[in-house]
Structure formats: structure tokens, C-alpha cells
C-alpha positions in Angstrom: -12.6 -15.2 -9.5 -8.2 -16.6 -9.3 -8.3 -13.1 -11.7 -10.5 -10.6 -9.5 -8.6 -11.5 -5.9 -5.0 -10.7 -8.4 -6.0 -6.9 -8.6 -8.1 -7.1 -6.1 -5.3 -6.9 -3.2 -3.1 -4.5 -5.4 -5.2 -2.0 -3.2 -4.6 -4.1 0.1 -8.3 -3.8 1.3 -11.4 -3.4 0.2 -13.7 -0.4 0.5 -15.2 0.0 3.8 -17.4 2.9 2.2 -16.2 5.3 4.7 -14.2 8.8 3.2 -11.8 9.9 5.8 -10.3 13.2 6.1 -8.5 15.6 7.6 -9.1 16.5 10.8 -6.5 19.1 13.1 -5.5 16.0 15.8 -2.5 15.8 17.6 -0.7 12.4 19.0 2.0 11.9 20.6 4.9 10.0 18.8 5.6 7.8 21.5 2.2 6.2 21.5 1.1 6.7 18.0 4.2 5.8 16.0 2.0 5.4 12.8 -0.7 7.8 13.2 1.6 10.1 13.7 4.7 11.7 11.8 7.9 10.0 13.9 11.1 11.9 11.9 13.3 8.1 12.6 10.7 6.0 10.1 10.1 8.9 8.0 13.7 8.5 6.7 13.2 5.2 6.8 10.2 5.5 5.1 11.9 7.4 2.5 14.8 4.8 1.5 12.3 2.6 1.0 11.1 4.8 -1.3 13.9 5.8 -2.9 15.0 1.3 -3.2 17.0 1.7 -0.3 15.9 -1.3 1.5 18.6 -2.3 3.4 18.9 0.7 5.2 15.3 1.1 5.5 14.8 -1.7 7.7 18.1 -1.3 9.6 16.2 2.3 10.5 13.2 0.7 11.6 14.7 -2.2 13.2 16.4 0.7 14.9 13.5 2.5 17.2 11.5 -1.2 16.9 14.1 -2.0 20.0 13.7 1.0 21.3 9.8 0.4 21.2 9.5 -3.2 21.3 5.8 -2.8 22.7 4.7 -1.3 19.6 3.1 -2.8 16.5 3.9 -0.5 13.7 7.9 -0.5 13.4 7.2 -4.3 12.1 4.9 -3.5 10.2 7.2 -0.7 8.6 9.9 -4.2 8.1 7.8 -5.9 6.7 6.1 -3.5 4.5 10.2 -3.3 3.8 10.2 -6.8 1.5 6.4 -7.0 0.4 8.0 -3.1 -0.9 11.3 -4.5 -1.9 9.6 -7.9 -3.7 6.7 -5.9 -6.2 10.0 -3.6 -6.9 12.3 -6.4 -8.3 8.7 -8.0 -10.1 7.7 -4.6 -11.7 4.6 -4.7 -9.9 4.4 -0.9 -9.1 5.4 0.1 -12.6 2.8 1.2 -16.2 4.0 -2.1 -18.0 2.7 -4.1 -15.0 -0.5 -1.9 -15.1 -1.0 -1.3 -19.4 -1.2 -5.6 -19.7 -4.2 -6.3 -18.4 -3.2 -10.2 -18.4 -0.3 -9.2 -15.5 -3.0 -6.9 -14.3 -5.5 -9.1 -14.0 -3.3 -12.2 -12.8 -0.5 -10.8 -10.9 3.7 -12.1 -11.5 4.1 -15.0 -13.6 6.8 -16.6 -11.9 7.4 -17.2 -8.2 8.5 -14.5 -6.1 12.2 -14.7 -3.5 11.6 -17.4 -1.1 13.6 -16.1 1.7 11.9 -12.9 1.2 8.4 -13.5 1.5 9.7 -15.3 4.5 11.3 -12.4 6.3 8.3 -10.6 5.2 5.9 -13.4 6.7 8.0 -13.0 9.9 7.5 -9.5 10.9 3.7 -9.1 10.1 3.8 -12.4 12.2 5.2 -10.0 15.1 3.4 -6.6 14.2 -0.6 -8.8 14.3 1.0 -10.0 17.6 2.0 -7.2 18.8 -1.3 -5.1 18.1 -3.3 -7.5 19.3 -1.6 -7.4 22.6 -2.5 -3.5 23.2 -6.3 -4.2 21.7 -6.2 -6.5 24.6 -5.3 -3.1 27.4 -7.8 -1.1 25.1 -10.1 -3.0 22.7 -10.5 0.2 19.6 -6.7 1.4 20.4 -6.3 2.8 16.7 -2.7 2.2 16.5 -3.3 -1.5 17.2 -5.6 -1.2 14.3 -4.1 1.0 11.6 -1.5 -1.8 11.9 -3.8 -4.8 12.0 -4.8 -3.3 9.0 -1.5 -2.6 7.5 -0.5 -5.7 7.4 -3.7 -7.8 6.7 -4.0 -6.1 3.3 0.6 -6.2 2.5 -0.6 -10.2 3.7 -3.4 -9.6 0.5 -1.2 -8.3 -1.5 1.5 -10.9 -1.1 -0.9 -13.4 -1.1 -2.8 -12.9 -4.1 -0.2 -10.9 -6.3 3.0 -12.5 -5.7 2.1 -16.1 -4.7 -1.1 -17.0 -6.2 -2.9 -17.8 -3.0 -7.0 -16.4 -4.1 -9.2 -17.6 -0.6 -6.1 -16.6 1.5 -5.7 -13.4 -0.5 -9.4 -13.2 0.3 -9.3 -13.8 4.1 -7.0 -11.0 4.7 -8.9 -8.6 2.3 -12.6 -9.2 4.4 -10.4 -8.5 7.9 -7.7 -5.7 6.9 -11.8 -3.6 6.2 -13.1 -4.1 8.7 -9.9 -3.0 11.3 -10.3 -0.1 8.1 -13.5 0.6 9.3 -13.0 0.4 13.2 -10.2 2.8 12.6 -11.8 5.6 10.4 -14.6 5.8 12.7 -12.5 6.5 15.5 -9.4 8.4 13.2 -10.3 10.3 10.0 -7.1 11.8 9.6 -5.7 7.9 9.2 -5.4 9.5 5.6 -2.7 6.5 4.8 -5.6 4.3 5.2 -7.4 5.9 2.1 -4.8 4.4 -0.2 -5.6 0.8 0.6 -9.5 2.3 0.1 -9.1 4.1 -2.9 -7.2 1.7 -4.7 -9.1 -1.2 -4.1 -12.3 0.8 -4.9 -10.6 1.9 -7.9 -9.3 -1.8 -9.8 -12.8 -3.7 -8.3 -14.7 -0.5 -10.1 -12.2 -1.3 -13.4 -14.0 -5.1 -13.7 -16.7 -5.7 -16.1 -20.5 -5.7 -14.3 -20.6 -9.8 -14.4 -17.6 -10.1 -12.0 -18.1 -7.5 -9.5 -21.8 -9.2 -9.0 -20.1 -11.8 -7.7 -17.5 -9.6 -5.4 -21.0 -8.4 -4.3 -22.3 -11.4 -2.5 -19.2 -11.4 -0.8 -19.5 -7.4 0.2 -17.3 -6.5 -1.7 -18.0 -3.3 -4.2 -16.1 -1.2 -6.0 -16.6 2.2 -7.2 -13.3 3.8 -9.8 -14.3 7.8 -9.0 -14.0 7.4 -5.8 -11.6 5.1 -5.4 -9.1 8.0 -6.9 -10.9 10.2 -5.0 -9.5 8.9 -2.6 -6.1 8.2 -3.9 -5.7 11.5 -4.0 -6.5 12.2 -0.3 -3.6 10.3 1.1 -1.8 11.9 -1.9 -2.7 15.2 -0.6 -2.4 15.1 3.1 -1.2 11.4 3.6 1.9 10.9 6.2 3.6 7.5 5.8 2.0 6.0 2.3 1.6 9.2 1.0 4.3 8.8 -1.8 3.1 5.4 -2.4 -0.8 6.8 -3.1 1.1 9.8 -5.8 2.6 6.4 -8.0 -0.6 4.3 -7.3 -2.3 7.2 -8.3 -0.3 8.1 -11.1 -1.1 4.6 -12.6 -4.7 4.9 -12.7 -4.4 8.1 -14.5 -2.3 6.6 -17.0 -4.2 3.2 -17.6 -8.0 6.0 -17.5 -5.6 8.2 -20.0 -5.3 11.1 -17.4 -2.4 11.8 -18.2 -2.5 16.0 -16.9 -3.1 14.2 -13.4 -0.2 11.4 -13.7 2.4 13.8 -15.0 1.9 16.0 -12.8 2.2 13.4 -9.9 5.6 11.3 -11.6 7.5 15.3 -11.1 6.1 15.7 -7.8 7.7 12.5 -6.8 10.6 12.7 -9.1 10.7 15.8 -7.9 11.3 14.5 -4.0 12.7 11.6 -4.3 15.2 12.2 -7.4 17.7 9.1 -6.7 14.8 6.6 -7.1 15.0 5.0 -10.8 11.4 3.1 -9.9 9.8 7.7 -9.9 12.2 8.6 -12.9 11.5 5.5 -15.3 8.1 5.8 -15.0 8.1 10.1 -15.3 10.0 9.5 -18.6 7.2 6.8 -19.1 4.7 9.5 -19.1 6.2 11.9 -21.6 7.0 9.9 -24.7 11.1 10.2 -23.1 13.1 8.0 -23.8 14.3 6.1 -20.4 17.3 7.2 -19.3 20.4 4.6 -19.6 21.8 4.6 -17.1 18.5 3.4 -15.0 17.4 1.0 -17.9 21.0 -0.4 -17.1 20.1 -0.4 -13.5 
């Protein structure tokens, strides 16, 4: 079970059995920043995907300061710390995904303590603001989305980085419930499909005996459905669209679907030409040497 939760948390949440589909339902950015497209937040995520972590945090923090009641920018700040730690630990790479020991058990050693403390602080604030919204409106989609992201990231940190498996399981279940409630109201919340799809894929990749044990905890997996969900998010997501692409590309490499992996990584390198992460993974997928300038970073 220790091994199971280490990889299940990479998917952020256990599958809710719901597949999101895009609908034409515009949102007002000042009311639903997490479920619409806010230019400042989009720029913050662009900085995140090009490994400019402090700059991303500054962008998110500036927007959060001018919208103090909104939970999503706080979740985005938390994401900047978590994504940075995953990047520093080499989690979002084929070296991690194709190494069965690391893929199943998580990182070696311990994460950066200061970074993780800042991550927890931001997530705590996001949760508090989301719960305040739910007091006013018990099914507020923005609040549910923020809680889904927050719990998913906490499960990720607990299992992969800090190896607190019981805490990770609790967060997986919490995120699962929030996701189910969210997708009933907002089937266009395709960023949630990143988590649903990755969890479906990873849990579906486990052996039959392990899947049977997880079944008693109401955690199920389906590799094919998981890749379809990640593809949906990779095609039509908002802020997490690039994250869906890198996860789907890494899953495709595990499944020896090399053409899909190469296509997705080419799209990422074209969209983010300054990203060492995407450039290195594209080179690996193509069987090319990693440029010396990237290896030196």
C-alpha cells in the first residue's frame, strides 16, 4: 500500500467515474477566475511552465492581493511551490516515469523544507477562502474547483514528496468528492480531467491484486479512460492544459505510444521554447542527445 499511494497521488485525485466534456458556458473572470481565462493568471502559469517560479509567484500574488476573497490564486501560488519541487526532484520526466522503482515509491530523500512550508501556507489559505464561499453558496463551482486542486496537490505532496501515505489517501478521497460535485455543475471544468485521467491511468496500471485492495477504498482505475481524460484536458483545458500534455506524453512513453509522446512534446517545445524541461523530454522521445546547455542547468 505504501507503494500504491506514492504513485496514485501523482494523479492528484482518484477517479470520480465522471468524464468531463466541453460546453459553451462563458464565465466572468471576476467571479470565476479558476474556471475562466484571466490574462494575469494565464501569464503566471506560462511563467510556471517555463520554470520561472519566483516570477510566477509574484504574478499570482499580485492578482491575489487585488482579489483577496478569491481562493484560486492562492491555490496557484501553492502550485508554483509544488511544481518547482517536482521539477527540482525530477518527477515530471521520463527518467522518473520509466523507472519502476521511482514511479511506484516516489522521490529519494526529502523535499526542500522551506518550499514545502510555503506550499502548505498557500494551500491552507486557499482552503479557508473556498470554505468561506461555500458558506455563502454551498455548491459554488469556483470554491469546489479550488478545493479539488488544493486537496489534489496536498495528496501529491504527501505521497510523492513527503511519503505520508495515510494523509495522502485522505486527501485523495476529499479531492474525489469535490471533483464529483464540481463536474456535475461545470462539465467544462476540463482542468479537473488532468487529475481524474492521471489517477485513472496510474491506478489502472497496477497489478490486479493491488487494484483489488484499492477497490475496497472506492478507488478505481482504467488506463484507457485515463489517457482519454488526459487527452481531453490536453486539447481543451485552461490553465492546466500544458500539465495535461506533459503527463499524457510521459504516460504515452510508458505505453510505447511514441508518436503520441513525440507530438505532444513537440507542441510543448513550440509553445514554451525556453523550457528546459520540455526540450529535454522532446529530445529523449526523439532519441536525440540532450543539448549541453540544458544538461548544464
